[in-house]
C-alpha positions in Angstrom: 0.0 0.0 0.0 1.6 3.3 -1.1 1.3 6.7 0.8 -1.7 7.9 -1.1 -3.6 4.7 -0.3 -2.6 4.9 3.4 -3.9 8.4 3.7 -7.1 7.6 1.7 -7.7 4.7 4.0 -7.6 7.1 7.0 -10.1 9.4 5.2 -12.5 6.5 4.7 -12.2 5.5 8.3 -13.1 9.1 9.4 -16.1 9.1 7.0 -17.4 5.9 8.7 -17.8 7.7 12.0 -21.0 9.3 10.7 -22.5 6.1 9.2 -26.3 6.4 9.2 -26.3 10.1 10.1 -25.6 12.0 7.0 -28.7 11.1 4.9 -29.4 12.4 2.3 -25.7 13.3 2.0 -22.8 10.9 1.4 -20.2 9.8 3.9 -17.0 11.8 3.4 -13.8 12.1 5.3 -10.8 14.3 4.6 -7.1 14.3 5.6 -4.6 17.2 4.9 -0.9 16.3 4.7 2.2 18.5 4.5 5.7 17.2 4.3 4.6 13.7 5.3 2.7 14.8 8.4 -1.1 15.0 8.9 -1.8 18.6 9.8 -5.6 18.4 9.6 -8.6 16.1 9.3 -12.3 16.1 9.5 -15.5 14.3 8.3 -19.0 15.3 7.4 -21.2 14.7 10.4 -24.7 15.6 9.3 -26.6 17.2 6.4 -26.5 21.0 6.8 -23.2 20.9 8.7 -19.8 21.7 7.1 -18.5 19.1 4.7 -15.4 17.0 5.4 -13.0 19.3 3.4 -14.1 22.4 5.4 -13.8 20.5 8.7 -10.3 19.4 7.8 -9.2 22.9 6.6 -10.7 24.5 9.8 -8.9 22.0 12.0 -5.5 23.4 10.8 -4.6 26.1 13.4 -1.7 27.6 11.4 -3.3 28.3 8.0 0.1 29.0 6.4 0.8 25.3 6.6 -2.0 24.7 4.0 0.1 26.3 1.3 1.5 23.5 -0.9 -0.3 20.8 1.1 -2.2 17.7 -0.1 -5.8 16.9 0.8 -7.2 13.3 0.6 -10.9 13.0 0.3 -12.9 9.8 -0.5 -15.4 11.7 -2.7 -15.0 14.4 -5.3 -15.3 17.8 -3.6 -18.7 19.4 -4.3 -18.9 22.2 -6.8 -22.3 23.8 -6.0 -24.1 26.1 -3.6 -26.4 23.9 -1.5 -26.8 24.2 2.2 -23.1 25.0 2.2 -20.7 26.7 -0.3 -18.6 24.7 -2.8 -15.8 22.7 -1.2 -13.8 23.1 -4.5 -13.7 26.8 -4.0 -12.6 26.5 -0.4 -9.8 24.2 -1.4 -8.6 26.7 -4.1 -8.7 29.6 -1.6 -6.9 27.6 1.1 -3.6 27.2 -0.9 -3.8 23.4 -1.1 -1.9 22.4 -4.2 -2.8 18.7 -4.5 -6.1 16.8 -4.2 -6.3 13.0 -4.1 -9.9 11.7 -4.6 -11.3 8.2 -4.0 -14.2 8.4 -6.5 -16.1 10.9 -8.7 -19.4 12.2 -7.4 -22.3 10.6 -9.2 -24.7 13.4 -8.2 -25.0 15.7 -11.2 -25.9 18.7 -9.0 -22.7 18.5 -7.0 -20.2 17.2 -9.5 -17.7 19.3 -11.4 -15.2 19.8 -8.6 -12.4 18.0 -10.3 -12.6 20.2 -13.4 -12.7 23.4 -11.3 -9.7 22.4 -9.2 -7.7 21.5 -12.3 -8.6 24.7 -14.0 -7.2 26.5 -10.9 -3.8 24.8 -11.4 -4.3 22.2 -8.7 -2.9 18.7 -9.2 -5.8 16.2 -9.0 -5.5 12.4 -8.7 -8.7 10.4 -8.9 -9.4 6.7 -8.2 -7.3 5.9 -5.1 -9.0 3.0 -3.3 -12.0 3.5 -5.6 -13.6 0.2 -4.8 -13.5 0.9 -1.1 -14.9 4.4 -1.7 -17.8 3.1 -3.8 -18.7 0.5 -1.1 -18.6 3.1 1.6 -21.2 5.2 -0.2 -23.4 2.3 -1.5 -26.4 3.8 0.1 -25.9 7.3 -1.4 -25.2 5.7 -4.8 -28.4 3.6 -4.7 -30.4 6.7 -3.8 -29.0 8.8 -6.7 -28.7 6.1 -9.4 -31.8 4.0 -8.8 -33.9 6.6 -6.9 -34.7 4.2 -4.0 -33.6 3.6 -0.5 -30.9 1.0 0.1 -33.0 -1.9 1.4 -31.4 -4.4 3.7 -32.9 -7.8 4.6 -32.4 -8.8 8.2 -33.8 -12.2 9.4 -33.2 -14.5 12.4 -34.0 -18.1 11.6 -33.8 -21.7 12.5 -31.6 -23.8 10.2 -34.5 -24.8 8.0 -35.4 -21.2 7.3 -38.3 -20.7 9.7 -38.5 -17.4 11.4 -40.9 -18.5 14.1 -42.2 -21.5 16.0 -45.8 -22.7 15.6 -48.3 -19.8 15.6 -45.7 -17.1 15.0 -43.7 -17.0 18.2 -40.2 -15.7 17.4 -38.7 -14.5 20.7 -35.9 -15.5 20.8 -34.4 -17.6 18.1 -30.8 -16.3 18.1 -28.3 -15.4 20.8 -27.9 -12.3 22.9 -24.7 -11.5 21.0 -26.6 -11.7 17.6 -29.3 -9.4 19.0 -26.7 -6.8 20.1 -25.2 -6.9 16.6 -28.7 -6.2 15.2 -29.0 -3.2 17.5 -25.7 -1.9 16.0 -27.1 -2.4 12.6 -30.2 -0.4 13.6 -28.0 2.4 14.7 -26.2 2.7 11.4 -29.2 2.7 9.1 -31.6 5.6 8.7 -34.6 3.5 9.4 -36.0 0.1 10.5 -39.0 -1.2 8.5 -41.6 -3.8 9.4 -45.1 -4.8 8.3 -48.2 -4.4 10.4 -48.3 -8.0 11.4 -45.0 -7.7 13.3 -46.6 -4.8 15.2 -49.8 -6.7 16.0 -48.1 -10.0 16.9 -44.9 -8.8 18.7 -45.7 -5.2 19.7 -42.0 -4.2 19.5 -40.3 -0.8 20.2 -37.9 -1.1 17.3 -35.4 1.2 18.9 -31.6 1.0 19.0 -30.6 0.1 22.6 -26.9 0.6 22.4 -25.5 3.8 23.9 -23.8 6.2 21.5 -25.8 5.1 18.4 -28.5 7.1 16.7 -32.2 6.2 16.9 -33.4 5.2 13.5 -36.7 6.2 12.0 -39.3 3.4 12.4 -41.3 2.6 9.3 -44.5 0.5 9.3 -46.2 -0.8 6.2 -49.9 -0.7 7.2 -52.1 -0.6 4.1 -55.4 -0.6 6.0 -54.2 1.3 9.0 -54.8 -1.5 11.5 -52.2 -0.2 14.0 -53.8 0.6 17.4 -52.9 4.0 18.9 -51.9 2.1 22.1 -49.1 0.2 20.3 -45.8 0.0 22.2 -43.9 1.7 19.3 -45.6 5.0 20.2 -44.4 4.9 23.8 -40.9 6.2 22.8 -40.0 8.8 20.1 -43.4 8.9 18.4 -42.2 11.7 16.1 -39.9 9.2 14.3 -42.6 6.7 13.5 -43.6 6.7 9.9 -46.7 4.7 8.9 -47.0 3.9 5.2 -50.7 3.5 4.3 -53.1 3.7 1.4 -55.0 6.9 0.5 -58.2 5.0 1.1 -57.5 4.0 4.7 -59.3 5.6 7.7 -58.9 9.4 7.5 -60.1 10.0 11.0 -57.5 7.6 12.4 -54.8 9.3 10.3 -55.6 12.6 12.0 -55.5 10.9 15.5 -52.0 9.5 14.7 -50.8 12.8 13.3 -51.9 14.5 16.5 -49.5 12.1 18.3 -46.7 13.4 16.1 -46.7 10.2 14.0 -45.8 10.8 10.3 -48.3 9.4 7.8 -47.1 8.5 4.3 -49.8 7.8 1.7 -48.6 5.5 -1.0 -50.2 4.2 -4.2 -51.2 0.6 -4.5 -50.3 -1.8 -7.3 -52.7 -4.7 -7.0 -52.9 -5.9 -3.4 -49.5 -4.4 -2.4 -47.8 -1.1 -2.3 -46.5 0.2 -5.6 -42.7 -0.4 -5.1 -41.7 2.7 -7.2 -44.0 5.0 -5.3 -43.0 3.5 -1.9 -39.3 4.2 -2.8 -40.0 7.8 -3.8 -42.1 8.5 -0.7 -39.4 7.1 1.6 -36.6 9.1 0.0 -38.8 12.3 0.2 -38.7 11.7 4.0 -34.9 11.3 4.1 -35.2 7.6 4.6 -32.1 6.6 2.7 -31.5 3.1 4.0 -34.0 0.6 5.5 -33.1 -2.3 7.7 -36.1 -4.5 7.0 -37.0 -6.7 10.0 -40.4 -7.7 8.9 -42.0 -11.1 8.9 -42.6 -13.6 6.1 -45.0 -11.5 4.1 -42.9 -8.3 4.3 -39.7 -10.2 3.3 -41.7 -11.9 0.5 -42.8 -8.5 -0.8 -39.3 -7.1 -1.0 -37.9 -10.2 -2.5 -40.6 -10.6 -5.1 -40.3 -7.0 -6.1 -36.4 -7.3 -6.2 -36.0 -4.3 -3.9 -33.4 -5.8 -1.6 -29.7 -4.7 -2.0 -28.1 -6.6 0.9 -28.9 -9.3 3.5 -27.9 -10.1 7.0 -29.2 -13.7 7.7 -28.7 -15.0 11.2 -29.1 -18.8 11.7 -29.4 -20.4 15.1 -28.0 -23.9 15.4 -31.6 -25.2 15.9 -34.1 -26.9 13.7 -37.9 -27.1 14.0 -40.8 -28.5 12.0 -42.2 -26.2 9.3 -45.9 -27.0 9.6 -47.6 -24.1 11.4 -44.5 -21.9 11.4 -43.5 -19.0 9.1 -40.9 -19.3 6.4 -38.6 -16.3 5.9 -39.7 -15.7 2.3 -43.5 -15.5 2.0 -44.0 -15.9 -1.7 -44.2 -18.7 -4.2 -41.1 -20.9 -4.5 -39.0 -21.0 -7.6 -39.8 -23.8 -10.0 -36.1 -24.7 -10.4 -33.2 -24.3 -8.0 -31.4 -22.3 -10.6 -34.2 -19.7 -10.4 -33.5 -19.0 -6.7 -32.1 -15.6 -5.8 -28.4 -15.7 -5.1 -26.3 -13.6 -2.8 -23.1 -12.2 -4.2 -19.8 -11.3 -2.4 -21.2 -13.3 0.5 -19.3 -14.0 3.7 -20.0 -16.2 6.7 -19.0 -15.8 10.3 -19.8 -17.1 13.8 -21.7 -14.9 16.2 -21.6 -16.8 19.5 -23.2 -20.1 18.5 -25.1 -18.5 15.6 -24.1 -18.3 11.9 -24.3 -15.0 10.1 -24.4 -14.8 6.3 -23.9 -11.4 4.9 -24.1 -10.7 1.1 -25.5 -8.6 -1.7 -28.4 -9.4 -4.1 
């Protein structure tokens, strides 16, 4: 690994500190180096706050050190006036003479920083640890390119793929350690999503219960607005509960829930289910950039059938049960041939206590 890669790796590590908190903005970290020494660093913490390049520049107490220095940033510096001024302009004014970039910005509104920097006589290098930079901002890229949230399937199962015992009982299949890992996942995604049956059967809070992590928004798919106002989910942070329902559902009940600070999202239907395109658009409009889907069989079946999932975290307990009367993880018609089954790519497997976790991409 050469010097540029070493410093870029540090920039990526800084960017990860804000994982789950910058939506709808990307994760960005920046390092400023002069004569082989790091003189400044920073990362973008939240939309509306200074970008990573500005944080790094501001962290340098002696501004004369910026003259002739190099800045490493995992994403092309922005070139537009949004909530903050262009980072490309701030770099030019600072006296920095070399910019090393992980990946180009795929957002047309913000791109153009590379050309602006080069036109100002600054040496620009692009593509250092590009694969790592792309993976870091997979959520942002999905939002911009495919105009949908980054949907993540999370399921806890017996070895034969059942997510419950007979009648739907699912507490607890996996170990305490696996459940703690799930809470960390909750804290690094902008939302948790479940179907109404999970609320009616389990009455969960759906909060992140690990100190230091953000509370995700909680999204419930409830086409007919069956959720009772006394549901446990409203007992904490009701203002970050988002109920996705149809336009035809009970208007009086909508008003009651809105009076409780609950957000109501009206979504078009396509047949008996929510229109996947409209659902994606409505969620993005509410700054829901990534969804950790913890639903039951029907909800996972909907996302799998509509090919909405990007990634999966599948927890298997070393237990097996009969399938009659239990729920399978994928509630839709089975493939006619094994070759038609959905396959996870770039998958990896690891032990979590006595459980097995398979992580991969669709």
